[in-house]
N, C-alpha and C positions, 0 to 999 in steps of 0.2 A: 713362198713355196718351200715345204720341207719334205724330206723323205729319208727313210732309215738307211744306214750304211753299215751297221754292225750292232753287236750286243755283247754282253758279258758271257764268256764261254764256260761250260761245265769242265772242270778239271778232273780228268780221268773218265772212266766209263768206256762204252763201246765206241769204236770208230764209226763215223757217220757215212758208211759206204753206200747205203741205199739212198740217202739224201743227195749225195753228189752224183750217183748214177742216174737218179731221176732228172736232175738238171741236164746231164749229158743227153739222155734220151729225148727230152723235150727239145733241146737244141737240134739234134739230128733229125727229128721229125719235121721241125720247122724248116731246116735246110732242104729237106725233100720237098716240102710244100713250095719253097721258093723256086724250085726247078720246073714246076708245072705251069703250063699255059693257063690263062685266066679261066677258060671254060672247064678244064680238068680240075683246077683247084676248087672251083665252085661245086663241082660234082662230088669231090672228096669231102667237102664240108657237109653237103646234104646226105652223103652216104654214112658218114661216121660222126656227125654232130648229133646231139640229143634234141630231137624235135618233139615237143610236147604232144601235139595232136597224133603223131605217129605212135609214140609210146603208149598213149592212152587207148589206142586201137589194138594194143597187144602185140605190137611189132617192134623189132629192132631194139630189144632191151639191151643188147650189147653196147649200144651207143652211150648208155649211161657211164660206161667204162672208157670207151675209145675217145669220147669227146674231150676228156681231160688231158689228152696228149696233143691236141690241135690248138693253134693260136691264130688270131686274126691279123697280126702284124708284128713288126719288131718291138714296138713299144709295149704291146700287150704281153709278148713273150718275156722281154727283159724285166718288166715290172714284176711279173709273177715269179720269175727265177730269182730275182733279188730278194723277195720276201721268203721264198723257199730256202735260199742259202742262209738267211739270217736266223730264221726261227726253227728250222727242222733239225739241225744237227744236235742241239741240246736235248731234244726229246729222244732222238735215236740213241744218243749217248747213255741215257738213263734206262730206256726200256728194251734196247737191243734192236738189231736190224730186222729180224723176221717179224716181230710184232709191229714195229714201226711201218713196214711195208703194208701189212694187213690194215693197220689203222689208216694210213694215207689213202689207200685205194677205196676202203669202205667209206671214208669221209667224202671222197669225190663222188661216189655213187649216191650217197645220202644227199649231198648238195644238189646234184642234178635232179634227184627225185623231188626235192623241195621246189626247185625251179619249175618242174613239170606241174606240181600240185597248184602253185599259185598262178600259173600261166597256161591253163588247160586248152585254151583256144589258139595258142600260138603255133604257126607253121614255120617259124624261124628257127633254124638249128642253133643250139647253144654250144659253144666250144670254149676251151681254156681250162687251165689247172687251178684257177682261183678258188673254186669251191673246196677242193682238197686242201689247198693252202690255207683257206679260212679255218678249216678243221685244225690244222697245225697251230694256227694262231690262238684258237680257243683253248687248246690243250696247254700251250705255252703260258697263257695267262694264269691258269690254275696251278700249273706245276712250278712256275718261276715268277711269282707275283712281285718279288723284290728285285728281280733283275733290272738292269738299266739298258735302255736302247739308245744307241748312238745315232743321232739324226743330223743331217746336213741342212742348215738354213741357207737356202740358195741365194737369197737376196743379200746376205752378209758374207756368204761363202765361209761359214763358220760351223763347226760341228760341236754339238753339246749332247750330254746324256740326259735322258728323261726316264722316269719310272715306267716299267712295262705296263703297269696298271693304268697309267695315264694315257700312254700311246695307244694301247689296244682298246681301252675303254672309249676313247675318242673315235677310233676307227669304227667300232661296232655301232656306236650311236649314229654315225654318218650312214652306215648301211641300213639301219632301221628306218631312219627318216626317208632315205631315198627309196627303200622298199615299200614303205607306206604310200608314198606319192606315185610309185610305179603302178600300184593296183588301180588307181583311178585312170591313169593314162592307158593301161591295158584295156580297160573297159570301153574307152572312147576312141582310141587310136590304134590299138593292137600293140603287141609286145615287140620289143627290140632293144638294141643297145646293151647296157650292162645287165647281167643276170643277178640283180641285187639279192633275190631270195635264195639263190644258190650260195651266196656269201653268208647269208644269215643262217641258213640250214646247216651249212658246213661248220660254222662257228659254234652253234649250239651243240652239234655232235661232238665237237672238240672239247667243249666245256665238260660235257658228261664223261667223255673218255679221259680227259685230264684229271678229273676227280678220282676215277678208278686208278689211273696210273700213280697218282699222288699217294693213295692209300697203299697200293701194292709195292711201289718201288722207292718211296720216300726220297724224292729228288732233293729235298732240303738238306740232305746229308752231304751232297756234293758241293764243293767249293766253286764259286763263280769268280772268274778273273776277266779283266778287261782285255 
């Protein structure tokens, strides 16, 4: 088992205030969730999670936004916040805090929209920041293709650096394969579990946005340091 623990950092640029604020906000919301009894927590998820059948009936569009601040458990939260901490700060350092916030929130909404599109019959609320974070990862791939990601190989308890292209390329292939198989499962068993198409939709949005950011802000002019 391997997971990322760091990357090469942009030297200079804007301070990643929004990136770190988003992490704090997600932590605070989850701490609030943890104080709720089981029935109230379930109601919170149904009220503020993005439920495809409800959205396609023209209701609760706000949940496309609110759902990205809810999480289903500590591991769900910590995994998302780890990826946000690693990949978001470089992008914000280059494009600035205001534009980064707009990009992040739009990526989350687009990702939720992709989940709704590919799971139109689902009555299960989708929650989590992973769609928005997938957009961040897509933009990172385009903006910093030569960056190196520090990953921990748990079985050897050893950290190594791998190219961002390899790490993120492998990640999106996993999402595509899982998303493909989830379509068949949704048709026979209903939707549930991981919102693979939110990941894919967010990543594609990130790729397109990253291309624009690369043309406009030229992130290659910034030095990367370990």
